[in-house]
KOLBARO-999405 format. One record per residue: residue in three letters; z, x, y of N, C-alpha, C in turn. Coordinates in steps of 0.05 Angstrom, whole numbers, plus 5000, padded with zeros to 4 digits. Each point is the difference from the previous one (the first is absolute). Layout:
ALAZXYZXYZXY;...
END
This chain:
MET889342056972498450154980499650355022;GLU498049915018499150255013502050135015;LYS502649845007501950145013501350254981;ILE500449924976500750104979498450294997;ILE497549934994497950195001500350285016;ILE500449905023500150175028502150134996;GLU502649884998502150154997500750174976;VAL498849984974499650164984498050255008;PHE497949895010498550285008501650165017;ASN501649925017501850235018502550094985;LEU500449874978502750104986499050224982;ILE497249994994499550274980499550215019;ALA499249965020500350235021502550145004;ILE501849815001503150045009501050194981;LEU499649924973500750104974498950274995;ALA497750065006498050215002501150215013;LEU500549945023501950185021502050134995;GLY501649884984502650034991499550174975;LEU498349954985499750164977498450345002;ILE498850025024498250265003501950204996;PRO501950025019502450255002500550094975;PHE500349844977501050074977498150044977;LEU497350025009497950034981499050295001;LYS498850124984498850274999497049935021;THR499050264999497650005023498049854983;ARG498850084980498349814984500449704995;GLU502349984997501049704996499449815031;ARG500450165014500249855029496849855002;GLY498350264993497149905004499349744984;TYR501150004975499349774979501849735011;LEU502050095011501849785010498649855019;THR498450165021498849905025497649864988;LEU498550124981497749864994500649764984;GLY502549984987500649744983500949775020;VAL501350125016501549795022497349895021;ILE498450195009497949865014498049854987;SER499250044972498949864985501149684997;LEU502550014991501249794999499949795020;GLN500750105025500249885027497249875004;VAL498050224996496949925008499449694983;ILE500750014977500049744977500849815013;ILE502750035009501949765006498849895026;ILE499550185019499149855023496949944999;SER498550094985497449944995499749694986;ILE501849964982500249724993500649835014;LEU501850065018500649795020497949955023;ALA498650245005497849965025497749844984;PHE499250074974497849864989501249654996;SER501949985000501249724991500049855027;LEU500450105022499649925028497049925007;PHE498150154995497149875000500549814989;ALA500349934978499749824979501749725009;ASN502450035006502149785007500749965033;GLY499550195014500649975029502150175010;PRO500350035025502250135011502649924989;VAL501550235010503249984988501950065024;GLU501749855006502350005022502350004994;TYR502650155004502449934999501650155018;SER502350005003501550175023503150074990;TYR501150195011502450154994502249935019;ALA502649955001501549935019499750205019;GLY500550244994500350255020502949985013;SER499950125026502550045008499849955035;PHE502149945009500249905029498250125017;ILE499250274995498050195013497049904998;THR499449984973497149984992499149674996;GLY502249814999500049754995498349954973;PHE498449794998498949924971498150264995;ILE499350114981497650204993497949804984;PRO497949885008498149944988497850194984;VAL499849934974497850114984497749854996;ARG498050035007497749864997497950194989;ILE498449904982497950134984497749805001;ASP497850105017497849825003498150164989;TYR496949915003498050134991499750265009;LEU500250045032499850305009501850174987;SER502349954993502850104990498550084968;ALA499449844986499250074973497650194998;TRP497749965015497750205006501350304999;PHE501350005023501650305005501650074980;ILE501649814988501450104979498850134974;LEU497049854997498650104976498850255009;VAL498950065023499150275008501650215002;ILE502749975008501850154999500750084975;SER500549804976500950034975498150224986;PHE497249885001498050174984499950265006;THR499850045027500750305013501650204992;PHE502949865001502250154989499950034970;LEU498949834982500050034974498350214990;THR497750055013498150234999501750285010;GLY500649935022501450265013502350084984;VAL501449884986502450104985499350094977;TRP497949904986498650164975498850235005;TYR498950025016498650215017502250235004;GLY502349895014501450175022501950154971;VAL501049824980501650164979498750244987;GLN497149994997498650234991499550255025;TYR499749875021499650235022502550125008;MET502249885000502850175006501250124973;LYS498650034984501150184974499250285015;LYS498950105015499550235009502450135020;TYR502149805005501650055013503349944992;MET499650034971502049964980502450225012;ASP499650195011502750165006501449945023;GLN499249755011501349925023501349714995;SER502350074984501149724990501449825023;ASP502150105015500649845022498049865018;ASN497850165004498049915020498549764983;LEU499350034977498749774986502049764997;ALA502750064997501949775000499849815028;LEU499850165016499749855028497149895004;HIS498250104989497249935003500349724980;ALA500550054975500149704984501549795012;GLY502250095013501749755005498149895031;ALA499350125013498849935028497849834991;PHE498150114977497649814991500549744989;ILE502449954987500849734991500749875030;VAL501350105011501449895028497249935012;LEU498150145010498150015013498249704986;TYR499650024975498449774991501649755003;THR502249954990502049805005499949935031;SER500450165023499949915024497549865011;LEU497850134992497349865010499749724985;ILE501049984973499249704992502449855014;ASP502450085009501749795013499249945033;ILE498950235006498349975025498149725005;CYS498649984975498249794992500849745000;MET502950004997501649734991501549945021;ILE501750165017501749945018499249865026;GLN501249865008499249875027502349935019;ASN502150184999502150005020499650255016;SER499250065024499550215016502350225000;LEU502049934999502250204998499650184978;VAL500349854976499950084971497250144996;PHE498249865010497450144999499850265008;LEU501250115025499850215020502450214974;VAL502349894991501450154982498550134978;VAL498249844988498250074975497850205014;TRP499149895020497950215013501050244999;GLU502450035013501450295000500650114976;ILE500749914976500250114978497450114990;MET497849825001497550074995499050225013;ALA500750095027499050215013501850274991;LEU502549945001501350244987499250094972;ALA499949814978498750054979497350174998;SER498149885017497650165007500550305006;PHE501650035021500850275009500950154980;ILE501949974982500650154980497850054980;LEU498449794996497850094978497850245015;ILE499649915023497950185012501050345005;ILE502850025001500450305009501550074964;PHE498549934983501250124971499550325001;GLU498150095017500150295002500950095022;HIS502449975009501350005028500550355001;TYR499450114985500550305004497350115012;LYS498249835005497650125013500749835033;SER499250185021500649925025498049785002;ALA497450024998498449785005500549714995;THR501250034972500949784986502249855017;LEU501850135009502349885010499849965029;LYS498050115014499049915024498549774997;ALA498249934981498849814996501549724997;GLY502350054979501949834994501549885022;ILE501050225019501449925020498849835022;ASN497050085006498649885016498949704989;PHE500549994976499649724987502449835006;LEU502350145002503149824999499549895028;ILE500250235017499749905029498349755008;GLN497350044994498349805006500449704985;SER501350054975500849774986502349835016;HIS501750165011501949885020499349935023;VAL497850105013499149905023498349724994;CYS498849954974499149754992501649804996;ILE503350054986501849855001501349915023;LEU499750145023500849975029498349765007;PHE497450075002498649715009500249814983;LEU500449984971500549784986502749855010;THR502450165006502349925009500049885024;VAL498650085023499249875019499249744997;ALA497549994983498549754999502549764987;PHE501050044978501449834986502849955018;MET501250145016502150025013499149785027;TRP497650045004499549765020499949754993;VAL498749994978500349704986502949904995;LYS501350164990503049964995501849915023;VAL499450155026501049885023499349775008;LYS497549944996498149765015501449784983;THR499850034972500149804983502749974981;GLY501550225001502549994989499950044965;SER497750044997499750054966498350224997;PHE500950104972498750224987497250014981;ASP500149684998498049884977496750085017;PHE498550054981496650065007499249785016;ASN500749734991499449785005500549965033;ALA501450135009501549985026497850165018;ILE498250224991498150125015497849735010;THR499449854977498049725007501549865023;GLN502549905000501449875014499950135031;PHE500550225003500350145023497550015010;THR497850084996497350035009498449745005;SER501149864981498749695008501149835027;ALA502250075010501349925021499450175030;GLN498950234993499150245017497649965012;PRO499450095025497550045014498550234982;ILE497350035001498550154977500750315005;MET500550045033500450325000502750084986;VAL501949865000502650044986499650044974;GLY498149834989499150004972498350274991;LEU498350085016499050245002501550285004;ALA501749985015501850215007501850034974;LEU500949814984501250064979498150084976;PHE497849914998498250064979499250325007;LEU500150105020499950285001502350174997;PHE502449935001501850114989500050054970;PHE499449804988499849934973497550224984;PHE497949945019497750204991500850305007;SER501350095016500350265005502050074980;GLY502049844988501650114976498350014977;PHE498849844990498549984978497750154999;ALA498950075026497550184997500450234996;ILE502850125004500350254998501050054974;LYS500849804985499850014968497750024989;ALA498749855008496949914989498350295007;GLY500150095027498550275003497849965016;PHE500149725016497850015024500150205021;VAL497950065003499850185028500849845025;PRO501350135020501650265001502350064988;PHE501249794978502450034987499950184972;HIS498050115000499050084967501250345001;THR501750085016499950354997501650074981;TRP501549844994502450074971498150074976;LEU497649804996499550024974497650224990;PRO499250145020498450234986501950244998;GLN502650005005501650204997501549914973;ALA500949764997501949964979498349964969;HIS497049885003498949994972499050264986;PRO499750235019499550244983502850124998;ALA502349975011502550144991501449864971;ALA499749754997501149814977498350174974;PRO501249934976498950024976498149754997;ALA497950094979497849875001500149704993;HIS502349974988500449694992501349855019;ILE501650125015500949885025497649965022;SER498750235004497449935015498749784993;GLY499449964975498449754998501649775005;ILE502149974992501749805003500549905032;MET500250205014500450055033497949845010;SER497150114991497349895012499649744988;GLY500949984972499249754988501949745010;VAL502550085000501249695008502150055023;ILE501150235001502350045025498449915024;ILE498050155006498449945028499749665003;LYS499549934971498849705001502549815003;ILE502650104996501849825010500249915034;GLY498750205015499749965028498049774997;ILE497449994985498149855005501549644987;TYR501950064981501249744994501849925024;GLY501350145015501649905021498149885019;LEU498250135011497749925013499349694999;LEU498850024970499149764991502349734997;ARG503050104998501549784999500349895029;ILE500250205019500649905032497949805007;LEU497250094992497849845007500049694990;MET501549984972500349804995502349775012;LEU501950155014502349905013499449965031;ILE498650185017500050015023498349775015;LYS500749855017497749815010500050075028;THR497350125010499250075018497050005002;ASP498950205020496949985006499150194979;MET498749904979499350134976497350125003;VAL498149945024498050125009500150285009;THR501749995022501350265013501050214976;ILE502049874985500750194977497850104983;GLY498049824993497750114980498350195013;PHE499550015029498550135013501550325004;PHE502849965005501850265001499650144972;ILE500549864975500250104977497150134986;LEU497849895012497450064994499950265013;PHE500350015025499550235016501650264993;ILE502949984990501350194996499250164970;SER499549744979498850084976497550135000;LEU498049965020497850135001500250305006;ILE501550035016500750295012501750124974;THR502249894988501250074976498050084981;GLY498049864989498450104980498250195009;LEU499050025022497650205010501750295003;TYR502449945010501150305007501850124973;GLY500749734982500350194974498250164990;VAL497549864998497850144978499050185018;MET499750005020499350235016501650274997;LEU502649985003501650224995500250114972;ALA499149834979500549964969498150254993;ILE497249995012497750134994500150315006;VAL502150045017500550285016502550134985;GLN500849874982502650124989499250274975;HIS502050104994499550234978502049974985;ASN502049854999502649954982498949684988;LEU499450064972499249774989502149715002;LYS502650075000501749785000499949875032;LYS499850235018499949865025497649875009;LEU497650084986498049865003500249724988;LEU501350004981500549704988501649845018;ALA502050135013501949865019498349885022;TYR498150145009499149895023498149764992;HIS498750004977499349824988501149714996;SER502850044999502149784997500149885027;ILE499850125024499649935024498149835002;GLU497550084989496949885006500549794984;ASN501349954976499849734987502249845009;ILE501650095017502149745013498749935025;GLY498350195010498049825019498349764987;ILE498450124980498549804984501749714994;ILE502350034992501849784992500649825031;GLY500550165021500349915025497949865009;ILE497750104996497749825009499949754987;GLY500549974974500349794985502249835014;ILE501650055002502649815017499449935030;GLY498450195010499649915026497849765005;LEU498150044977497949764994501749744995;GLY501450084982502149754989501149855027;CYS501050165014501549875026497749845019;LEU497950175004498049845017498949744987;GLY500050014973498949794987502349785001;LEU502750095004501949775005499949885026;GLY499350195022499549895026498349915006;TYR497349974986497749875006499849804981;ASN501849974981500149784982497250064978;ASN499450204996497750064983501450114971;HIS500049794984500850094975498550184980;LEU497550025000499050234991500950225009;LEU500350115024500750195013502850054990;VAL501749834996503150014993499550094970;ILE498549904982499550054964499450325004;SER497850065014498750234999501850235010;GLY501649955020501750205013502550054984;PHE502049794997502150034987499450084968;GLY497749824987499450084976499450334990;GLY498250075022499050314995502450175011;ALA502149975016502350145002501849984979;LEU500349794991501849994975499050184974;LEU497449935000499250174977499050265002;HIS499450115027500550255002502450114993;VAL502249875010502750134992500050114972;LEU499349774981500150064976498350254993;ASN497749955007497850224994500550265003;HIS501250065031500950215009502450144988;SER501549854993502650064979498650184972;LEU498449844992498950144976498650245000;PHE497049995020498850294997501450235015;LYS501949915021501150265013503150114985;SER500749774985502150164978498450184981;LEU497849904987498150174987499350215011;LEU499349985023499250345010502250165006;PHE502149895006502850145006500850114970;TYR499549904978501450094978497950174988;SER497449995007497950214990501050265017;SER499849985029501350225019502150154983;GLY502049814991502850144986499650194980;ASN497849914982498750174979498850245011;VAL498649995018498250205009502550225014;TYR501949895009501850215013501950104978;GLN500749864981501850164980497650194979;ALA498249925001497650204984499850255014;ARG499849985023499550225023501950135025;HIS501949784997501750065022499350035030;THR497749875007499349985024498549805005;MET500449875026498749735003497250105028;SER500050254999497550105018497949954989;ILE497549855010497949904996498150314994;GLU500550135017498350275007500450174974;LEU502349964988500950184979498849864974;LEU499249784997499749884975497050004994;GLY499249904972497449964994499250024973;GLY498249874988500149984971501949894982;LEU501449865011502949874986498649784977;ILE497749905007499349704978498950194974;LYS500050244995499150164978502850004984;LYS502550115013502650024989501949715002;MET499149805013501949785005498049774998;PRO498649984983498149744996500749745009;HIS502749964985501149765008500349935031;THR502150195008499950015027498249995020;GLY497650114994497850015020498649744995;TYR500049864977498149735002501949805012;LEU502549994994501749805012500150055030;PHE499750245012500350075025497149905010;LEU498150004985497249865011500049715001;ILE501449904978500149725004501549895022;GLY502650155009501349945019498150025029;SER498550235003498650055019498349795007;LEU497949924976498149785007501249725006;ALA502649984993501649745004500449955028;ILE501550265010500549985033497950035016;CYS497750074991497550015019498649664993;GLY501349864989498849755001497649934977;LEU499150164990498149974982499849804974;PRO498449824994500249844970499550194978;PRO500749964977501749764996503150045001;PHE500850115022503250085002500849865012;ASN503049975003501449795013499850035033;GLY499650265010499850045028498349815016;PHE497149954979497949865014500849715003;ILE501649884984500749714999501749945026;SER502350135006501149965024498550085026;GLU498450175005498550075025497749815003;PHE499349874974497949825006500649725011;PHE502849964997501249765010500250045031;LEU500750245006500150095029497349955015;TYR498150144983497449955013499249725004;ASN500349824975499449695000501449855030;GLY502250055005501549955023498950035021;LEU499250275005499350095022496749915009;PHE498749954975496849945007500749665004;HIS501749934987500049675001501149895031;GLY502150225011500449955026497950015023;LEU498250144998497850045019498749735007;VAL500249774988498749765003501749885026;SER501850135008501849875019498749995031;SER500849815012498650065031501750095018;ASN502350134990501650145024499350314990;PHE499050055034498750245001501850274990;MET502449965016502250224991500550034975;PHE500149754982500350014974498250184985;ILE497649945008497750124983499850345004;LEU500650045028499750315007502450104985;PHE502149904993502150164988499349994969;LEU498749814992499449984972497750204992;LEU497950065016497850165002501550374998;PHE502250025019500750255001502150024971;ALA500849784990501550034977498050034975;ILE497649895001498350084978498950265000;LEU499850095027499050275004502350214991;GLY502250005004501750144993501149964975;LEU499449754986500150024968498350174984;VAL497349965014497850204988500550285003;MET501250065025500550335009502150064980;ILE501749844992502850074984499150044971;GLY498149854992498850004969498350255001;GLY498350035019498450224999501350304997;LEU502249975018501250295003502050054976;ALA501249814990501149984973498350114980;LEU497549965000498050084974500250365006;ILE499550045027499950295004502950134993;CYS501849935004502450084996500550084967;PHE499649794987500550034970497550074986;THR497950065010498450154987500150335002;LYS501850065027500550275004502550024984;ALA502049814998502650104980499449984969;PHE498349834992499950014971497950245000;GLY497850055016498050214991501050285002;ILE501650095020501650235002502150014981;VAL501449854995502450054982498950014967;PHE498549834995499249924970497850174988;LEU497750015022497250084993500350305004;GLY497550104995499350335005501550134983;THR500750285014501250214982503450045014;GLN501650104986502750085007500050175023;ARG501450005023500150125020501850275006;ALA502049934984502050215003501649994971;GLU501450244993501649964983503049905005;LEU500249774985502349925005501549894975;HIS502749915002501649924979498149824981;GLU500850034976498349814983502149894980;ASP499949704992501449904986498949784978;ALA499450074981498649884979500849714991;ASP502549995007502149784987499749775019;ILE498949965017500149815029498949744986;GLU498049984983498749744992501049904974;LYS502350024998501949854979498949694998;PRO499849864980499749774997501849815013;GLN503250065002501749865011499950015034;ARG497950265008499849955031497849895006;ILE498049974988496949995001500649614994;LEU501149924983499349704994500949835023;PRO502450065012500049805026497850025025;MET499250244992497750065026497449834986;TYR499549944976498149914986500749675001;GLY502549945002500049705003499549925027;ILE500450115023499550015030496849934997;GLY498950214990497149994999498949734989;LEU501249924979499249764988500549775011;PHE501649975019500649815017498250015026;ILE499350175009497850075017497849874993;MET499350114975497349884991500149664995;ILE502449944987500249704998499949815024;ILE501350105025499349885027497649995013;GLY498250254990497750015010497649774982;LEU500749974977498849874979500649664999;PHE502149985007501349714992501649895032;PRO498850015020502349945020500149735004;PHE498449824989500649714997503149984986;LEU501250164985502349974990502849935022;PHE499050105025502250035016499749755023;THR497849844998499649815012502249775006;PRO501449914980502049855006502550085009;SER500550284996502650175009499349995031;LEU498050105007499250085029500249755015;LEU498749794994500149735011502749925007;LYS501850014979502249915002501450145027;VAL500350284997500950135021499049905029;ILE497149965000498749945029501349745008;THR500349814983500849765011503049985009;LEU501450205000502650095015499449995031;TYR497450135002499650005033498249755004;LEU498749934986497949745009500549764977;PRO502349935006500449734976498049844996;GLY498449895021497949814999497650144992;LEU499650194983497550124992497849844990;ASP498049955013497949794988498950074973;THR499249854986498350044970497950095010;LEU498150015021497950155001499950305003;ALA502550125020500250225000501050114969;GLN501749864987500950134971497750024982;SER498149835003497249964985498450315004;GLN500050025029498850215002501150304995;PHE502849975002501650204991499550064971;GLY500349864985499049974966497050144997;ASP498549885015497050054997499450285007;MET501750115017499750325014501050194977;LEU501849874990501650184977498149994974;GLY498649804994498149924982497450235001;GLN498950065028498250125010500750304997;LEU502450115000501450245000499950074969;THR501049774990499950074970497050064988;LYS497949895009497550054986499050275013;VAL501050085026499450245014501450284980;GLY502249934994501650224983498850034974;TRP499049794987498749984975497350215001;TYR498649885018497450165004500350295005;SER501650025016500850325005501250124977;LEU501449904978500550114978498150084984;GLY498249724998497250024983498150275007;PHE500350035026498550235013501450284985;LEU502350045002501050194994499950074967;ALA499949754989499650024967497150045001;LEU498149935017497450124991499750285006;ILE501650115020499550315002501450114979;MET502349944985500850124983498349994972;VAL499149794994497949954980497650215002;ILE499250035025497450165005501150324991;TYR502850055015500950274992500650104968;LEU500849754986500250074972497550014986;LEU498149865008497650054991499150235000;LYS499950125028498450235004501550204984;GLY502950004998500950224981499349984973;GLN500149714989498650004976496950114996;ILE498549995018496850035001500150334997;THR501950165021499650275005502250134981;LYS501049934984502450114988499150244976;LYS497749994992498650144978497950245017;ARG500249975024498250215017501650275001;VAL498450174997501050275002500950085029;VAL503150035005500550095026500550335000;SER498750085020500050285012501150055024;LEU502150145002501450055021499450255022;TYR499450015019499050215021501750025020;GLU500550225014501150005031497749915018;THR501049885013498149895020499250295023;TRP497550005003499050245017501049915028;GLY501650235011501250035027498850135017;CYS497650044999498650205022501450245006;ALA500550124972501250284995502650015014;PHE501649735005502750015010501549934972;SER502350194991501449934979502950025007;GLY500849895022503049975012500749745004;GLY499149804978501449755005502650044996;THR500949775014503149935002500849765007;PRO501949864998501049744998499649915027;LYS500650235021500149895030497849975012;MET497550024983497749945010499249685003;GLN502249864981498849714999501749905024;TYR499249725000501349825028502950024997;SER501450055021502849995006500949705009;ALA501949935004500849725011498850025031;SER500850235009499750025031496950035007;SER498650154983496849925004498949774994;PHE501149924980499049734992499949805019;ILE502049985023500249825015499450145032;ARG499150185001499750165029498649785019;SER497649904989498349835021501749775007;TYR501649914987501849785010502050095016;ARG501750264999501950125009498550095030;LYS498450055003498450045025499649785017;LEU499649754985499149765016503449915002;ALA502250014990502649915004501650115016;GLU499150305005502250155015500749925027;PRO498149875018500849915020502849784998;ILE499549834979502249794997502750134985;LEU499450164984502250084979501150335007;SER502150044995500950305012500250174979;ILE497550164998499250234980500050225015;LYS501650214989500750255005498950164982;LYS498450225009498050154980500950345007;VAL500750124977500350285003497950114985;LYS498750225012497650104994499750325003;GLN499350124980499350245007497150124987;GLU498150055017497550054993499450264990;ALA497550054992499150254987499650205026;VAL500950264999499750195028499450254980;GLY497750105012498950254993498149944981;LEU499150264979497949984982501549924973;TYR502250144994501749944980502449845000;PRO500049755010501949825005502349994975;HIS502849995007502049954976500949744996;ASP501649925018501249715000498849785020;ILE498649854984498549785015501049724990;MET501549865024501249754990499949795015;GLN500349734997499849775022502349854989;GLU501949895010502249834993499049735019;THR500649774991500649775017502649814994;HIS501649905020502049914998500149775015;ALA500449724983499349765015503349885013;HIS500349955020502349905010500049715007;ASP501749835001500349715009500850075026;LYS498149905018500749945033502349855004;ILE499949714986502449875004502650104996;GLU500150084974502950174996500150225024;THR498550175005500650175021501049895025;TRP498649735006500649885031503249884992;LEU500249844981502249854998502750154985;ILE499350224993502450084984499950335003;ASP498250105002500250325002500650115032;LYS498649895015500450005036502549965006;PRO501049684995503049955005501850154988;ILE499850104978502550184987499550285013;PHE498050075011499550285012501850005026;ALA499349755012500950005030503749924997;ILE500749854976503149994998501550274996;ARG498350174983501350314992500050125026;LYS497450005015500050145021502349975023;LEU500249755001502849915020502650074987;LEU500449954975502550084993500250324990;ASN498350135003499650315000501050135031;SER499049865013501350085032503150015003;PHE501749804981502750015002501150184977;VAL498150174988501550194976501650195013;PHE500450105028501950185011503149914998;LEU500049714992502749935000501350094967;GLN498050014984501250134969499450315004;ASN501950095015499850275003502050174980;GLY501449904984501550144977503050125009;ASN499849945031503050015016502049824990;ILE502450074985501849874995502049865029;GLN500250155013501349925029498049765008;ALA497750075000498049775018500549764983;TYR500550004972499949774984502749845006;ILE502350165003502149895009500549835028;LEU498250145016499749935029498749694994;TYR497250034988498949694997501549864983;GLY502050044987502349744993501349945022;PHE501550215021501649865014498649875024;VAL496850095003498749825019500049724987;PHE498949994977499749734988502449835003;VAL502150114991502849805004501049985025;GLY499250195016500549945034498149715006;LEU497450084996498449785008500649674986;ALA500850044971500549774988502649855016;LEU502350155008501549925016500049895027;LEU497950165017499949945022497649765004;LEU498649984983497549805005501149704999;PRO502049874985501049745007500649995030;SER502250185009501049985026497750005023;VAL498250234994497949995020498049734997;ILE499549894982498349754998502249765015;GLU502449994993501549835008500549985037;LYS499550255010500050025030497249995010;LEU498650024981496849965013499449674998;MET501549844979499549725003502249915024;VAL501850095006501449915021498450105031;LEU499150174999498450075026497549794999;ILE498849954977497549805005501049745004;ASN502849884991501249815011499849965026;PHE501350215010500949995027497549985020;LEU497850164991497249985011498949745001;ASN500449834980498949814996501249755019;GLN503050055006501649845015498850055033;LEU498750165001499850115028497349925007;
END
């Protein structure tokens, strides 16, 4: 039965792709909406049934090249299928409304609709296929579909550059994965994922660790771990808002899925792997949030926060691996449980934030935080939904981000009872890092929400009063509702999370499971107490309004000490808000300032601009590319436009091609002669 469901799921996508070219522009959008919604319903029913009835496994005969193609859908697959499906469901409902502004681009929209369906289908298939060769093919399809979606506005040079950068790095990712899978194939003769367990179980620890590094490098590029993150801050701002939400919500999470899948299969030193992942994740989280604060582009700010949250998820995975290595069941539950829950939570609040930024962009045609302000008065739904997403990403109760981050703190503090000094030292640094990440995130989103939605308008910009249509806002409210449900009823996820965790630790003791349930119960109380506190504030606010509504209100201008030249420029800007932080962070980050100070008694132009650059991107990409260009430019004299010279090059090439084999043959004869002497 499950096999038929999956085949129907894929068949729907194939039929839709065949229909798209024959439909009108508007019909293509509704077809995409219907197809994705139907696929989500079908595959979600399958995923929920798996949690109730257990994993499913079957295989296809394949070809003489691939061999048998196993399809295994376990609890980890089902968890990611549900996360991906919900994000795509909200994304397609929001995206249909968002893309109405581009109805004049018929062919472009047709390609976009097809790529959207292919992307969702390939992501779901990746979670089920366990033949490495077929897995790589589907991974490549996913990368190409993502590329097409990112470069929707390909007529903009920045968008095309970001898309090509994404495509190149996606293929570097595939290269690492290909090397790792082929290594296993050569040694075992099988493309089956289970061959990874067979291979690493029979090899020394160092071989297993080397294989893991190849897998980690490949999946880390897709996930956005530092220093493999450089594609992400460029691709997110370039893509349409619904694609940015999906990219941050689930596309980068497929890298996390791959990492979790490999950790389930590989048999090597989990302690070393745990310390490695924890170290990389701490750097990722801190570096991401530090760069997010100094961004002036709203979508780029959110992109760097995706890197930060990948770091938080990685901290949980690292803790889980350390728990496996040290046989600490509570650490396994806190680590993997926190990571899995944060995968879901981040997909919710980050997609909500990106959809909100899409509303802002289409209303004002800019993403520059410095040019925005006072939007909550004209876009109240967007403003309050952005606030909910901001509170959730900062890890504040009663929102979902608090639940998953508390899991990680619980594991970190319980790990301190160990007698291993290095382990305790690492955990102390991890606690400090997680605290800093949370504090810096609060600064960042106070700036983002305050500057964009509060205060007064800073510049005369395009206005569109049609942005907050119910069809566009309803999927965003659906996400907000789910954020609240997780924050108030986290115990609902206890059975599902425990089933996924048992894949890593089949002998999970009942005491650890009981502690897990108790922890979620306590978190439920915290959520309700927090909600009660918010309700109390609302009641007081309403009572105040009722008591004071009959009072006579007189409006007067505030006395400004004879100064009457009030201007929106006198309020805090994004740069001035974080000036103190920027001063502290300048030695670590690459921040360039352009400044023009007042000169003379009557100064005219006074300005200061700050531009934040990613040092890792500069070192790993910009400088090597510049060096290559410099080297190639030294040969530019060959391209001189002289037709005689080009003909000469042809004769030289043909001559070398004819002479080279005979020269090599004579050299080999000479070498043999010398060897005989």
